[in-house]
N, C-alpha and C positions, 0 to 999 in steps of 0.2 A: 475584479480580476482574482483568479486563483493562481497562486504560485506553488509549484511542487518542487521541493529540493530533495534530490536523492539519486538513486542508482539507475543505471541504464545497462541492461545485459542482453546478450543473445542467449536464448534458451536452447540447449541441445537436448531434445526430448526423445526418449526411447520408451516404447511400449513393451511391457513385460507381463507374463502371465501372473507372476507374483514377485515379491521382493526377494533378491538372492540372499542366501545365508552367508555368513562370513567365510571367505575362502572358496565360495562356490562360483563356477562359471555357468551362466544361464543363457540360453538362447532367447533373444528378444524378438520383437516384431518391427513395426514401422519406426523410422527415424525421421525427425524433422528439426529444422532450425527455425525458431519463432521469436520475434522480438519480445523482450520481457524486461525484468528488473523491477523491483517493487516501486521505485519512484516513477519510472516510465509507465508502468501499468496503471498506477493511480492517476497520472496525468492524462493518459488516454481515456481512462474511465470517466474522469471529470469532464473531458471534452465531449465524449460521445453522449454522456447523460445530461449535458447542459443544452445540447442542440434542440431548438424548438421550444425550450422551457421559457416560461415567463421570467424575464430578467436573467436569462442565461448568461453566464459569465465567460469571458475569454480565459484561456489557460496558458500558463508559461512554465517552462521547465528550467531548472538550474542543475547542471551536472557535468560530468566529464566523459568523453569518449576517447578511444585510441585512434591512431591514424591508419587503421586497417580496414579491410573490406567489411567486417562486422560493423565498425563505426559508421561507415557510409550508409549501410542498410538501416541501422538503428535511427540515425538522424532523419533519413527519408521517411521512415515509418511515423515518426512524431509529426513531421511536417504534413504528411498525408492526412492526419487527424486534426489538423489546424492548430497544433500546439506551437507556441512561440518558442523557438530554439535559439534566440539571440544570445542567451547566456548558457548554452551547452558548449563547453570548450573542448576542442580537439587537441589532444596532447601528442606531440611528435615522439616517435620511438616507443610508444606505449601500446600494449594490447587492450582492446576493449574488454569489459567484464563479460564473463560467461557464467551460466548456471547449467550444470549437468542434472537432468531431471529424469527419474524413472517413474513411470505411471503404470500401476498394476491394473488387473482386470476389473477391480471394484471401483476404480477411479481415484484411489488414494495415491499420493506421490511421496517421493523421497528426493531431496534436493541438496546438492553440494555446489557452493559458489566459489569462483575465483574472481576477486574484485577487480583486478586490472586497473583501468583508469579511474574507476570509482574510488579506489583507495587513495587517490591523489586529489580528490575534491577538498579544497582548503578553505580556511576562513577568509583568505584573500579573494577567492572566487565569490564568496557570499558578499563581501564588501563591495565587489565590483558590480554585483546585482542589486545594490541598495536602491537605485531609482525604480527598478522593477518591483521590488518588495514593498517599497513605499506606496505604490499604486494598488497593492493587493488588499482584498478584504480578508482572505483566508490564506494561511501558509501551512503547507502539508509537508511532514517529514517522516522518515523511517530511520532505521539503524544499519543500513547496508553501505554507509559511507562513514568516514572517520568520526569517532565520538566527539573529538574536540570541535570539529566543524559543525556537527549537529547541535552541540551545546551553544556554540557561537551564534548559529542561525536562530535558535529558539530565543536566546536573549535579545538579539537584534529585533526580531519580529514582535516579541512581547513589548519591548521598549517603544516600538512604533504604534502600539495599540492594536495590533492585528490579532485575529482569532487564530490560535495555534492548534493544529491537529497533529498528534504524534502517534504513529503506528510503531510500537517498540519491537520491531522484528528486523533481524534475528534478536532473540531475547537477550537482554543484558540488564544488570542492576544499574539504576540511574540515581544520582543524588536527588534528595528531596528539593534542593534549590532549583534544579532543572524542572522537576515535575510541577513545582508551584507556578511555573510560567506556561503550563500546558492547559488549554481550555477544554480540549477533547482528547483523552487518551483512549486508544482503541487497540487493546491487545487481544489475542486469543487466550483460551484458558491456561495454556502452558506458559505463555509469556507473562500473564498476570501473576502466576505463582512465582516465576523466576524474578520478576520485579520486586516481589516481597521477600525474596530469599528463602522460599519454601518449596517443598516438593509438590509437583502437580497433584491435585486431589486432596491436599491437606485441608483446604477450606472450601466451602460452598461458593458458588458464583457470586451471590449477594455479599458474602463476607469478604471475598477478595476485592470486589469493587469498592466496598465501603472502606477497606484498609488502604486502598490506593487513593481514595479521596482524602483520607486522613493524612496522607503524605503531602497533600497540597493541590492535587488535580481537581479542577472544578467539576468536570463531568467525566465519567468512566463508562465505556461501552465495551463489554467483554463479549467477543464473538465465540459462538459455541457450535459452529458447523451446522449439522442437521437439527440441532436443538434450538437454533435461533440465536438471540442475543439477550444479555442482561445489561440494562442501562441504569446507572446511578447518576442522576442529574443533581444539580445544586438545589433543586426544589422537590426531590423525591426520586424513587426508583421504580422500575417496571421491567417485566419480561416480555419479549417479543418473539413468539414462536416462529420457526422457519416454515416456508412453504414446502410441501412434500413434492419432490421431483425424483426422477431416476438419474442420479449423478453418474457421469462417466469419466469426469476429470475435474478434480478440485483445484488444479493449478490456477492461481490468481483469483480465487473466489473471494478471499479477504480483501484483495486490492479492488475488486469490482464493487464490493460493498462499500468500501471507504470512498471510492470515487463517486458512487451514487449518493452517498450520505453528504459528502462535501458539496457536490453540485446542487443538491436540493437545499442545503443550508445557505449556500451563496445566493440562491434564487429567492430566499426569504421564507422558506418553509420552516415549520417548527421542528425541533429535534426529533420528535416522535414520527412526524411525517417523513422526515429525511431518512430515518432508520427504515421505514417501510419501503421507500423507493430503493434504498440500497439493498434491502433483502430481495426485492423483486428482481433487481438486476443480477444479483449473485445467483438466484435460483435459475435464471436462464443460462448464466455463464457456466455452471457446473454440468449442463447438458451438452456442452461443446468441448472440443479438444483445444489445448494450448492456453497460452497466457493472453496476449492481446488479441489473438484470433477468437477468443471466447467471449470477449467483452461486448455486451449488446449496446444498441443505440436507444435513445429515449423513446423513439417511435415504436420500438418492439415491446415495450412494457404496457401492461394493461393499466392505463391511467384513468382515474375517476373523472 
């Protein structure tokens, strides 16, 4: 089983010809509400990219929703993809999380998040999900929920001998003691720099990955968008070029990669093969609009 602990948001997506300047009012295009949130996106990606795979794994989500219309829609979206929501808690009198997303003509995005119920995911919710986590082979986390809760969940999962995957987004500096319990750290290049307390571009990708390993992470995979990924494993490092595609929307591209990587890893593939599957999935995702609406199914990938 794969357990994803993290955020569940409704994405409020607006197409714009370009990003507005400070103080500028800009006329936009189409508007959509699309299920998202890094945690939910990664859970959906794990589920869709596990289907039909040898040793495909069930996926469960641990998170919080508000008792509003968005919460009902977001829960239903997870259920529709076969995600176990028995530990997705609905909190009375609280708004569900939302993300306001601008997507420009080149497919790049700008995102602002209001955490809502995600901000109330507590260590107690993690403890309540202990029987679920105990059955997992891999536990996946991000940083869109409270830091204390993330640290508690990482310590618990590590103590149970689970493979811990952390996507440190939004970027934040984490204690070395936390990083030492992470088996696969998957930041983008900006997040990698911020984890090291440095300005983006200060170090090369290989140097950043090596520095993060030196803080205690066993394996570091730095995602580089159209440039692919740089991976530093405990037995060596390598670069994996991206597939060339005509990107129209990069929303959830990183989440799709992580979901594909984790699904493949849980199915017994090597880390290198898991990276390849994640890259193929992300390459399809960026040719589509939206977060969960862009995530492909395993049968859509060209599999060997």
